[in-house]
C-alpha positions in Angstrom: -11.9 -24.7 -18.0 -11.5 -21.0 -18.7 -12.0 -19.5 -15.3 -10.1 -17.9 -12.5 -10.8 -17.7 -8.8 -10.0 -15.4 -5.9 -10.2 -15.6 -2.2 -11.2 -12.8 0.1 -10.7 -12.7 3.9 -11.3 -9.7 6.1 -10.1 -9.8 9.7 -9.1 -7.3 12.3 -5.4 -6.6 12.3 -3.5 -8.6 14.9 -2.3 -7.0 18.1 1.2 -5.7 17.8 4.0 -3.9 19.5 3.0 -1.6 22.3 4.3 2.0 22.0 4.0 3.6 25.5 2.7 7.2 25.2 2.6 8.9 28.6 1.3 12.4 27.9 3.3 15.5 28.8 2.2 18.2 31.2 -0.9 19.8 29.7 -0.3 23.6 30.3 -1.2 25.3 27.0 -2.2 22.0 25.4 -5.5 22.0 27.4 -7.7 24.3 25.4 -10.9 23.8 27.4 -10.6 24.6 31.1 -12.8 22.9 33.7 -16.0 24.9 34.4 -15.5 27.1 37.5 -18.6 25.8 39.4 -17.0 22.3 39.4 -13.5 23.3 40.4 -14.0 22.1 44.0 -14.8 18.6 42.7 -11.6 18.3 40.6 -8.6 16.2 41.4 -5.2 16.4 39.7 -5.0 13.1 38.0 -1.9 11.8 36.2 -3.1 10.2 33.0 -1.1 7.4 31.4 -2.1 6.9 27.7 -1.0 3.7 26.1 -1.5 3.4 22.3 -1.5 0.1 20.5 -0.8 0.0 16.7 -0.8 -3.2 14.7 2.6 -4.6 13.6 1.3 -6.1 10.4 3.6 -4.2 8.1 4.3 -4.0 4.4 7.0 -2.3 2.3 4.9 0.9 2.1 3.8 2.7 4.0 5.0 2.5 7.7 1.8 1.3 9.3 2.9 2.0 12.9 4.2 5.6 12.3 2.7 8.3 14.6 3.7 11.9 13.9 1.0 13.8 15.8 -1.9 13.1 18.1 -5.2 14.8 18.8 -6.8 13.8 22.1 -10.2 14.9 23.3 -11.6 14.2 26.8 -15.4 14.5 26.9 -17.7 14.6 30.0 -21.0 13.9 28.2 -21.1 16.1 25.2 -18.8 18.7 26.8 -15.1 18.9 25.8 -13.2 19.2 29.1 -9.8 18.9 27.6 -8.4 18.9 24.1 -4.7 18.2 23.5 -2.6 18.3 20.4 0.9 16.8 20.4 3.6 16.9 17.7 7.3 17.4 17.1 9.5 17.6 20.2 6.4 17.5 22.5 5.4 14.2 21.0 8.9 12.9 21.3 8.9 13.8 25.0 5.6 12.1 25.4 7.0 8.9 23.9 9.9 9.2 26.4 7.4 8.5 29.2 6.2 11.8 30.9 2.6 11.6 32.3 0.1 14.4 31.8 -1.6 16.0 34.9 -5.1 17.3 34.3 -7.9 18.5 36.5 -10.6 15.9 36.2 -13.7 15.2 38.4 -13.0 12.3 40.7 -15.5 9.5 40.2 -16.6 10.8 36.9 -16.6 8.6 33.8 -15.0 10.3 30.8 -15.0 9.5 27.1 -11.6 9.6 25.3 -11.4 10.1 21.6 -8.0 10.2 19.8 -6.8 10.5 16.2 -3.3 10.3 14.9 -1.4 11.6 11.9 -4.0 14.3 10.8 -1.2 16.8 10.4 -3.1 19.6 12.1 -4.7 20.7 15.3 -8.3 19.7 15.1 -10.8 22.0 16.9 -14.4 20.6 16.8 -17.2 22.6 18.2 -18.6 19.6 20.1 -19.0 15.8 20.2 -21.5 15.6 17.3 -19.2 17.6 14.9 -16.2 15.4 15.9 -18.2 12.2 15.4 -19.1 13.3 11.9 -15.8 14.9 10.9 -14.5 13.9 7.5 -10.8 13.4 6.9 -9.9 14.2 3.2 -6.9 12.8 1.3 -5.1 15.1 -1.1 -4.1 12.1 -3.2 -4.7 8.4 -2.9 -1.4 7.4 -1.4 -1.0 10.3 1.0 0.6 8.5 3.9 3.9 10.3 4.3 3.1 11.6 7.9 1.7 8.1 8.7 -1.7 6.5 8.0 -4.5 8.4 9.8 -5.8 6.4 12.8 -8.5 6.9 15.4 -10.1 5.3 18.4 -12.4 6.0 21.4 -12.8 4.5 24.8 -14.3 5.3 28.3 -12.7 5.3 31.7 -13.6 6.5 35.2 -11.3 8.8 37.3 -10.2 7.4 40.6 -6.8 8.8 41.3 -4.2 8.2 38.6 -5.8 6.9 35.4 -4.5 4.5 32.8 -6.2 4.7 29.4 -5.7 2.2 26.6 -6.1 3.7 23.1 -6.2 1.0 20.5 -5.6 3.1 17.4 -7.2 1.7 14.2 -6.3 2.8 10.7 -9.0 4.6 8.6 -7.6 2.6 5.7 -8.1 -1.0 4.9 -5.2 -3.1 3.6 -5.6 -5.2 0.5 -2.9 -7.8 -0.2 -2.6 -9.4 -3.6 -0.7 -12.6 -4.6 -0.7 -14.6 -7.8 -0.8 -18.4 -8.3 0.1 -19.5 -11.9 0.2 -23.2 -11.2 -3.0 -23.9 -13.2 -2.0 -21.9 -16.3 -1.3 -23.6 -19.6 2.4 -24.0 -20.4 2.3 -21.6 -23.3 0.8 -18.7 -21.2 3.0 -16.0 -19.8 1.2 -13.6 -17.4 3.2 -10.6 -15.9 1.5 -8.1 -13.6 2.3 -4.5 -14.6 0.0 -2.5 -12.4 -2.5 -2.7 -9.5 -5.0 0.0 -9.0 -7.9 0.7 -6.6 -11.1 1.6 -8.5 -13.7 3.9 -6.9 -11.1 4.9 -4.4 -12.6 7.2 -1.7 -11.3 10.7 -1.1 -12.5 10.9 2.5 -13.6 8.9 5.5 -15.1 10.0 8.8 -12.9 9.7 11.9 -15.2 8.1 14.4 -18.2 6.8 12.5 -18.8 4.4 9.5 -18.0 5.8 6.0 -19.5 5.3 2.6 -19.0 7.5 -0.4 -22.1 8.9 -2.0 -21.2 10.4 -5.4 -18.5 10.4 -8.1 -17.1 13.6 -6.7 -16.1 11.5 -3.6 -13.7 9.3 -5.5 -10.3 9.8 -7.1 -10.1 9.7 -10.9 -7.2 7.3 -10.5 -7.0 5.4 -7.2 -4.1 4.0 -5.1 -1.7 2.5 -7.6 1.3 0.2 -7.6 3.4 0.5 -10.7 5.6 -2.0 -12.6 8.5 -1.9 -10.1 6.2 -2.2 -7.1 4.4 -5.2 -8.7 7.7 -7.0 -9.2 7.1 -9.5 -6.2 4.2 -10.8 -8.2 6.5 -11.8 -11.1 9.2 -14.1 -9.7 12.2 -14.6 -11.9 12.7 -18.2 -10.7 9.5 -19.4 -12.4 7.9 -20.1 -9.0 4.1 -20.6 -9.6 3.2 -18.8 -6.3 4.2 -15.2 -5.9 4.9 -13.1 -2.9 2.2 -10.5 -1.7 2.0 -6.8 -2.4 -0.4 -4.5 -0.6 -2.7 -1.6 -1.5 -4.4 0.8 0.9 -7.9 2.3 0.7 -10.1 4.3 2.9 -13.3 2.7 4.3 -16.2 2.4 1.9 -19.4 0.7 3.1 -21.8 0.4 0.1 -24.0 -2.5 1.3 -26.1 -4.7 -0.9 -26.8 -2.1 -3.6 -23.4 -0.8 -4.5 -23.6 2.5 -6.3 -19.8 3.1 -5.9 -18.3 -0.1 -4.6 -14.5 -0.2 -4.3 -12.6 -2.8 -6.4 -9.1 -3.8 -7.4 -8.0 -3.7 -11.0 -4.9 -5.9 -12.0 -3.3 -5.2 -15.4 -1.2 -7.8 -17.1 1.1 -8.3 -20.1 -0.2 -11.5 -21.7 1.4 -14.0 -24.1 0.3 -17.3 -25.4 0.8 -19.3 -28.6 -2.2 -17.5 -30.2 -2.8 -14.2 -28.4 -0.8 -11.3 -26.9 -0.9 -7.8 -25.6 1.2 -5.0 -27.1 2.5 -1.6 -25.9 0.5 -0.1 -23.0 -2.4 -2.4 -23.6 -3.2 -5.0 -20.9 -5.4 -7.9 -20.0 -7.4 -6.6 -17.0 -8.8 -8.6 -14.0 -11.2 -6.8 -11.6 -12.1 -7.9 -8.1 -14.9 -6.5 -5.9 -14.0 -5.8 -2.3 -16.7 -7.6 -0.4 -17.6 -8.6 3.1 -20.2 -11.3 3.8 -21.9 -10.7 0.4 -22.0 -6.9 0.9 -19.9 -4.5 -1.2 -18.0 -3.2 1.8 -14.3 -2.5 2.5 -14.0 -1.8 6.3 -11.3 0.3 8.0 -8.6 -1.6 9.9 -9.3 -4.8 8.1 -6.9 -6.9 6.0 -8.3 -8.5 2.8 -6.3 -11.1 0.9 -6.8 -11.7 -2.8 -5.1 -14.7 -4.4 -5.4 -14.5 -8.2 -5.6 -18.1 -9.6 -6.0 -18.0 -13.4 -6.8 -21.3 -15.0 -6.0 -22.7 -18.5 -5.5 -19.8 -20.9 -6.2 -17.4 -18.0 -8.8 -15.5 -20.0 -12.0 -16.6 -18.3 -15.2 -15.0 -19.5 -15.0 -11.6 -21.3 -17.0 -9.3 -19.1 -16.5 -6.5 -16.4 -14.4 -8.9 -14.4 -12.1 -10.0 -17.2 -11.4 -7.3 -19.9 -9.8 -9.0 -22.9 -10.3 -6.0 -25.3 -6.5 -5.4 -25.6 -5.7 -8.9 -26.8 -4.7 -9.4 -30.4 -3.8 -12.4 -32.6 -0.1 -13.0 -33.1 1.7 -12.9 -36.4 5.1 -14.2 -37.4 7.0 -11.0 -37.1 7.7 -11.3 -33.3 8.7 -8.6 -30.8 10.8 -8.0 -27.8 11.0 -5.8 -24.7 14.0 -5.0 -22.5 13.7 -3.8 -18.9 14.3 -1.5 -17.1 15.5 0.7 -20.0 18.0 1.1 -22.8 20.0 3.7 -20.7 20.9 3.0 -17.1 22.7 5.3 -14.7 24.1 3.6 -11.6 26.7 3.9 -8.8 29.8 2.0 -7.7 28.8 -1.2 -5.9 25.2 -1.0 -7.1 23.6 -4.0 -8.8 21.1 -3.8 -11.6 19.2 -6.6 -13.4 18.4 -6.4 -17.1 15.7 -8.7 -18.4 14.5 -9.5 -21.9 11.1 -10.6 -22.9 10.2 -11.7 -26.5 7.5 -13.3 -28.6 7.3 -16.0 -29.9 8.2 -17.4 -26.6 10.8 -19.9 -28.1 12.8 -17.1 -29.8 16.5 -17.6 -29.0 17.7 -14.9 -26.7 21.4 -14.5 -25.6 23.5 -11.9 -23.8 26.5 -11.6 -26.1 29.6 -12.9 -24.2 32.1 -11.1 -26.4 30.6 -7.7 -25.3 30.3 -8.8 -21.7 34.1 -9.5 -21.6 35.4 -6.7 -23.8 33.1 -3.9 -22.5 32.8 -5.1 -19.0 35.0 -7.7 -17.4 38.3 -7.0 -19.2 38.0 -3.2 -18.6 37.0 -3.8 -14.9 33.7 -2.0 -15.5 31.3 -4.6 -14.0 31.0 -8.2 -12.9 27.9 -10.2 -14.0 25.8 -13.4 -13.5 23.3 -14.8 -15.8 19.7 -15.6 -14.7 18.7 -19.3 -14.6 16.2 -18.7 -17.5 18.9 -17.2 -19.7 16.7 -14.1 -20.3 18.1 -11.9 -17.5 21.5 -10.7 -16.3 22.5 -9.1 -13.0 25.5 -6.7 -13.1 27.5 -5.0 -10.4 29.3 -1.7 -11.0 33.0 -1.8 -10.3 34.4 1.3 -12.0 33.2 4.7 -13.1 32.5 5.2 -16.8 30.3 3.8 -19.6 29.9 0.2 -20.7 27.5 -1.9 -22.8 25.5 -5.0 -22.9 24.3 -6.6 -26.2 21.3 -8.9 -26.4 20.8 -11.0 -29.5 17.4 -12.2 -30.5 17.2 -15.1 -33.0 14.5 -15.9 -35.6 11.9 -14.8 -36.3 13.0 -11.5 -34.7 16.6 -11.5 -35.9 17.8 -8.3 -34.1 20.4 -7.1 -31.6 19.6 -4.7 -28.8 22.1 -2.5 -27.0 21.9 -1.3 -23.4 24.2 1.5 -22.3 25.3 1.7 -18.7 26.9 4.8 -17.2 28.4 4.6 -13.7 28.4 7.9 -11.8 28.2 10.3 -14.8 
């Protein structure tokens, strides 16, 4: 049966480690003073702000990182206090100092916070803040930390403790690959994952949905060949590890004009078909929630790619087979990561060979490994279990080589030059 399946699950991120933020003395941080006619109603309240960020982490980025914090305290639609914390001030805040502010005793306040904007936000009022759009300069702009926001209400009665449960504006999409139902002759290696219709912006405190092509990046959040390596285990395990993509919220509903999707690109080999060069077999997956083309902030979606049989399914938008070509008897090979490798003492590097036809003999020439490597003390090595990879460790500065022999029908030898601390 020539089909593949995938599984989507969207859930709120689990509660994680509590980072205690007790805000510092306000002084110049409070940009909006209390109105003079209400000064007699005020009380100096110590405000303890606790922020909770999920601990559900991936290799990139650091999902709990907080580098700055904008905090707004509203009484109705009036900003009574607006604080911006960063740098040393933020570090002191995280050390446990409370903030003392003049607030009206018995009054119920609305607290709105956003983290990692990278600048001091100065909205004219509540409506502008609720509709404020945060723009990304590029799809994976998360160096200062993923932008997060939250809002809550609390009443002043002496010292006040406020819980801010920060939520990322981005959703997390984790991909894994199950090859257990592929035909024995099929080799499927993921080379790239990309977000299609990747939004440029999201509102901080209200739901977001892009409206035109100018609102999306030409090329969305992307994981390259190296970052996709966990999807391609060398031990021939049918079930891979997960890798994660990140994308701003995009709620398109039942009629998706610009619904967000994930595109997975593969090198493909079978006894009859292959992909060559930079041409790929492409799978596409819509990001949906309960039948609607929605990807919601703070949610974690899991996609398990389960190709069946020849892994080609039906040739349509979801499975793009246009790059596949019929094989001939000439054969081909590829060597990763490159023909020239610079490394450092003590560093390990893995060289892997791929070839077609799949049964082509492939050996790492032992004579070269000993004469250029072991005998000269340049490196130590261990061969991979499949015979098509080798892991070397640099032991001495200088240059050395590895030779890879490919038997019929390729009948060629490939050289890899290694230079330690040139």
